[in-house]
MARBA-3410 file (N, C-alpha, C, O; in Angstrom, 1 decimal):
67
0.8,-1.1,0.1,-0.1,0.0,-0.2,0.9,1.3,-0.1,1.9,1.4,0.6 ~ 0.4,2.3,-0.8,1.4,3.7,-0.8,1.1,4.2,0.3,0.1,3.7,1.0 ~ 1.8,5.2,0.8,1.8,6.0,2.0,0.6,6.9,1.6,0.6,7.6,0.5 ~ -0.4,6.9,2.5,-1.6,8.0,2.4,-1.1,9.5,2.7,-0.3,9.8,3.5 ~ -1.7,10.2,2.0,-1.6,11.6,2.2,-2.7,12.1,3.1,-3.9,11.8,3.0
-2.1,12.7,4.2,-3.2,12.9,5.2,-3.2,14.5,5.1,-2.2,15.2,5.0 ~ -4.5,15.0,5.2,-4.8,16.6,5.3,-5.5,16.6,6.3,-6.3,15.7,6.7 ~ -5.2,17.8,7.1,-5.7,18.0,8.5,-6.7,19.2,8.4,-6.6,20.1,7.5 ~ -7.6,19.2,9.3,-8.5,20.6,9.6,-9.2,20.9,8.4,-9.3,22.1,8.1 ~ -9.8,20.0,7.4,-10.5,20.4,6.2,-11.9,20.9,6.6,-12.6,20.1,7.2
-12.4,22.1,6.5,-13.7,22.3,6.8,-14.6,21.5,5.9,-14.5,21.4,4.7 ~ -15.7,20.8,6.7,-16.6,19.9,6.1,-17.8,20.6,5.3,-18.3,20.1,4.3 ~ -18.1,21.9,6.0,-19.1,22.5,5.1,-18.7,23.0,3.7,-19.4,22.9,2.7 ~ -17.5,23.6,3.6,-16.8,24.1,2.4,-16.9,23.0,1.7,-17.7,23.1,0.7 ~ -16.4,21.8,1.8,-16.0,20.7,1.1,-17.5,20.2,0.5,-17.7,20.1,-0.7
-18.4,19.9,1.5,-19.8,19.7,0.9,-20.5,20.5,0.0,-21.2,20.1,-0.9 ~ -20.2,21.8,0.4,-20.8,22.9,-0.7,-20.3,22.6,-2.2,-21.0,22.4,-3.2 ~ -18.9,22.5,-2.1,-18.3,22.3,-3.4,-18.9,20.9,-4.1,-19.5,20.9,-5.1 ~ -18.7,19.8,-3.4,-19.1,18.7,-4.0,-20.7,18.7,-4.5,-21.1,18.1,-5.5 ~ -21.4,19.3,-3.6,-22.9,19.5,-3.9,-23.1,20.4,-5.4,-23.8,20.1,-6.3
-22.4,21.5,-5.3,-22.5,22.2,-6.5,-21.8,21.5,-8.0,-22.3,21.7,-9.1 ~ -20.8,20.7,-7.7,-20.4,19.8,-8.8,-21.5,19.1,-9.4,-22.0,19.3,-10.5 ~ -21.9,18.1,-8.3,-23.0,17.2,-8.5,-24.2,17.7,-9.3,-24.7,17.1,-10.2 ~ -24.6,18.9,-8.9,-25.6,19.7,-9.4,-25.4,20.0,-10.8,-26.4,20.2,-11.5 ~ -24.2,20.2,-11.2,-24.0,20.9,-12.7,-23.5,19.7,-13.4,-22.9,19.8,-14.4
-23.8,18.1,-12.8,-23.7,17.0,-13.6,-22.6,16.1,-13.7,-22.5,15.1,-14.4 ~ -21.7,16.6,-12.6,-20.3,15.7,-12.4,-20.9,14.4,-11.9,-21.8,14.3,-11.0 ~ -20.2,13.4,-12.6,-20.4,12.0,-12.2,-18.9,11.6,-11.4,-19.0,10.6,-10.7 ~ -17.7,12.3,-11.7,-16.7,11.8,-10.9,-15.8,13.1,-10.8,-16.0,14.1,-11.4 ~ -14.9,12.9,-9.9,-14.0,14.1,-9.6,-12.6,13.8,-9.4,-12.4,12.6,-9.0
-11.6,14.5,-9.5,-10.1,14.3,-9.1,-9.9,15.2,-7.8,-10.5,16.2,-7.6 ~ -9.1,14.6,-6.9,-8.8,15.3,-5.8,-7.4,15.3,-5.6,-6.7,14.3,-5.7 ~ -6.9,16.6,-5.3,-5.3,16.7,-5.0,-5.3,17.5,-3.7,-6.2,18.3,-3.4 ~ -4.2,17.1,-2.7,-4.3,17.8,-1.6,-3.0,18.5,-1.5,-2.0,18.3,-2.2 ~ -2.8,19.5,-0.5,-1.6,20.3,-0.3,-1.6,20.6,1.3,-2.5,21.2,1.9
-0.4,20.0,1.8,-0.4,20.2,3.1,0.3,21.5,3.5,1.3,21.9,2.9 ~ -0.2,22.2,4.5,0.5,23.5,5.0,1.3,23.3,6.2,1.0,22.4,7.0 ~ 2.6,24.1,6.3,3.3,23.9,7.3,3.0,24.5,8.5,3.8,24.4,9.5 ~ 1.8,25.2,8.5,1.2,26.0,9.7,0.1,25.2,10.4,-0.1,24.0,10.1 ~ -0.6,25.8,11.2,-1.8,25.3,12.0,-2.9,25.5,11.2,-4.1,25.1,11.5
-2.7,26.3,10.1,-4.1,26.4,9.2,-4.6,25.6,8.3,-3.8,24.7,8.0 ~ -5.6,25.5,7.9,-6.3,24.3,7.1,-5.3,23.8,6.0,-4.5,24.5,5.5 ~ -5.5,22.6,5.7,-4.7,22.1,4.5,-5.5,22.5,3.3,-6.6,23.0,3.4 ~ -5.0,22.3,2.2,-5.7,22.7,0.8,-6.2,21.6,0.0,-5.5,20.6,-0.2 ~ -7.4,21.8,-0.5,-7.8,20.7,-1.3,-8.4,21.1,-2.7,-9.2,22.0,-2.8
-8.0,20.5,-3.7,-8.2,21.0,-5.1,-8.9,19.9,-5.6,-8.6,18.7,-5.4 ~ -10.1,20.3,-6.2,-11.2,19.5,-6.7,-11.3,19.6,-8.3,-11.7,20.7,-8.8 ~ -10.8,18.7,-9.1,-11.1,18.9,-10.5,-11.9,18.0,-11.2,-11.8,16.8,-11.1 ~ -12.7,18.6,-12.1,-13.7,17.9,-13.0,-13.3,17.9,-14.3,-13.4,19.0,-15.0 ~ -12.8,16.8,-14.9,-12.6,16.9,-16.4,-13.7,16.7,-17.2,-14.6,16.1,-16.7
-13.8,17.1,-18.3,-15.0,17.3,-19.2,-15.6,16.0,-19.2,-16.8,15.8,-18.9 ~ -14.8,14.8,-19.5,-15.3,13.4,-19.8,-15.9,13.2,-18.4,-16.4,12.1,-18.4 ~ -16.0,13.8,-17.2,-16.6,13.4,-16.0,-18.0,14.0,-15.9,-18.8,13.6,-15.0 ~ -18.3,14.8,-16.8,-19.6,15.2,-16.7,-20.6,14.4,-17.5,-20.2,13.7,-18.4 ~ -21.9,14.4,-17.2,-22.9,13.8,-17.8,-23.1,14.1,-19.2,-23.1,13.3,-20.1
-23.1,15.7,-19.4,-23.1,16.2,-20.8,-21.9,16.7,-21.3,-22.0,17.3,-22.3 ~ -20.6,16.6,-20.7,-19.5,16.8,-21.4,-19.2,18.5,-21.4,-18.7,19.2,-22.3 ~ -19.5,18.9,-20.2,-19.2,20.3,-20.2,-17.8,20.7,-19.9,-17.1,19.8,-19.5 ~ -17.2,22.0,-20.1,-15.8,22.2,-19.8,-15.2,21.8,-18.4,-15.9,21.8,-17.4 ~ -14.0,21.4,-18.3,-13.5,21.2,-17.0,-13.4,22.4,-16.2,-13.1,23.6,-16.6
-13.8,22.1,-14.8,-13.5,23.1,-13.8,-12.9,22.8,-12.6,-13.0,21.7,-12.0 ~ -12.4,23.6,-12.2,-11.5,23.5,-10.8,-11.8,24.2,-9.5,-11.8,25.4,-9.5 ~ -12.1,23.7,-8.6,-12.2,24.5,-7.2,-11.2,24.0,-6.5,-10.9,22.8,-6.4 ~ -10.5,25.1,-5.9,-9.5,25.1,-4.7,-10.1,25.6,-3.3,-10.3,26.8,-3.1 ~ -10.2,24.8,-2.6,-10.5,25.1,-1.2,-9.4,25.7,-0.5,-8.6,24.9,-0.1
-9.3,27.1,-0.1,-8.3,27.8,0.5,-8.8,28.3,2.0,-9.5,29.3,2.2 ~ -8.3,27.3,2.9,-8.6,27.7,4.2,-10.1,28.1,4.4,-10.5,28.5,5.5
END
């Protein structure tokens, strides 16, 4: 098993809002990237939806959750 990337202190409400919006926009799949911060602040999550991940093939969209 690969070493997992642990992201800390990710706000649930913001993540759910982004995922809900993507789902409402027709996304079936997402790509998730994470970036750890060296401080006590929230880590960063980037959610990307490629055109082929949409039901009707919209353009790719990226949302970056910044703290």
